C-alpha positions in Angstrom: 156.8 154.7 109.7 157.7 151.0 109.9 155.9 148.3 111.8 158.9 147.9 114.1 158.7 151.6 115.1 155.0 151.3 115.8 155.5 148.1 117.9 158.4 149.7 119.8 156.4 152.8 120.5 153.3 150.8 121.6 155.2 148.5 123.9 157.1 151.5 125.4 153.8 153.4 126.1 151.8 150.4 127.0 154.3 148.6 129.3 155.8 151.6 131.0 152.7 153.7 131.3 150.4 150.9 132.5 153.1 149.4 134.8 153.7 152.7 136.5 150.0 153.5 136.9 149.2 150.1 138.2 152.0 150.1 140.7 151.0 153.6 141.9 147.4 152.5 142.3 148.3 149.3 144.2 150.6 151.4 146.4 147.8 153.7 147.3 145.0 151.0 147.6 146.9 147.9 148.5 146.6 144.6 146.7 143.8 142.9 148.7 140.1 143.4 147.7 138.2 145.9 149.8 135.6 144.9 152.3 131.8 145.0 151.7 130.5 148.5 151.3 127.4 150.5 150.5 126.5 154.1 149.7 123.2 155.8 150.6 122.4 158.2 147.8 120.2 160.8 149.5 118.1 163.4 147.6 117.2 165.2 150.9 114.4 164.8 153.4 114.0 161.1 152.6 115.0 159.3 155.8 118.8 159.2 155.5 119.4 160.5 159.0 117.2 157.8 160.5 118.8 155.1 158.4 122.3 156.4 159.3 121.5 156.2 163.1 120.4 152.6 162.6 123.6 151.7 160.7 125.8 153.5 163.4 124.1 151.4 166.1 125.2 148.2 164.4 128.5 146.8 165.8 129.8 145.4 162.5 129.1 148.5 160.4 131.3 151.5 160.2 129.1 154.3 158.8 130.0 157.9 157.9 127.7 160.6 156.7 128.6 163.0 153.9 132.2 161.9 153.2 132.2 164.0 150.0 131.0 167.2 151.6 134.5 168.8 151.1 136.2 169.0 147.7 138.6 166.2 147.0 140.8 165.9 143.9 139.8 162.3 143.1 136.4 161.4 144.6 136.4 157.7 143.6 139.9 157.2 145.1 138.8 159.0 148.2 135.8 156.7 148.6 137.9 153.6 148.2 140.4 154.9 150.7 137.7 155.4 153.3 136.4 151.9 152.7 139.9 150.4 153.0 140.8 152.3 156.2 137.5 151.8 158.1 137.4 149.7 161.2 134.2 147.8 160.7 133.6 144.6 158.8 131.2 146.6 156.5 131.6 150.2 155.5 128.7 152.5 154.6 128.5 156.1 153.8 126.0 158.7 152.5 126.3 161.2 149.7 123.9 163.7 148.3 123.4 164.9 144.7 124.4 168.4 145.8 127.8 167.0 147.0 128.4 165.3 143.7 127.3 168.1 141.5 128.2 171.3 143.4 131.1 170.3 145.7 132.9 167.7 143.6 131.7 169.2 140.3 131.2 165.8 138.7 129.6 166.2 135.3 127.7 163.0 135.6 126.8 161.8 139.2 125.0 158.8 137.7 128.2 157.6 136.2 130.0 158.1 139.5 127.4 155.9 141.3 127.6 153.3 138.5 131.4 153.2 138.8 131.1 152.6 142.6 128.6 149.8 141.9 131.0 148.2 139.4 133.7 148.4 142.0 131.6 146.3 144.4 129.8 149.1 146.4 126.1 148.6 146.8 124.0 151.6 146.1 120.9 152.4 148.2 118.7 155.2 146.6 116.4 156.9 149.0 113.4 158.9 147.8 110.0 159.8 149.0 106.9 158.5 147.3 104.8 161.6 148.0 106.4 164.4 145.9 104.2 167.1 147.6 105.3 166.1 151.1 108.9 166.0 150.0 108.6 169.5 148.6 107.1 170.8 151.8 109.8 169.1 153.9 112.6 170.8 152.0 111.2 174.3 152.5 
């Protein structure tokens, strides 16, 4: 195989493939950056409901609980669409480890949260200090 054939193949795959993917992504997400956002990562019985009520009472925050409680094909894209389509100045949502592992069947929930963080979403991790009380509360 010659260098010219490799170059032509690389530019064909690189330009065409990347261009069509990028245009598809921009068509779905738009070109402007998304608004400030945060996720509450809830392990259960750790105060998420109380915190959600507080966020819902704030006039500038649009907060939704459990946006990944139903199976979606592309969870990250679904989250970013929720952020983009929300009415408030700031968008927040909650998600549980069960939703990520069992409903969305993500092999690595930690990677999912890291990806959201890299995309500009703040991550709030809730847990209880007293493991015994947490265990009793989940019974």
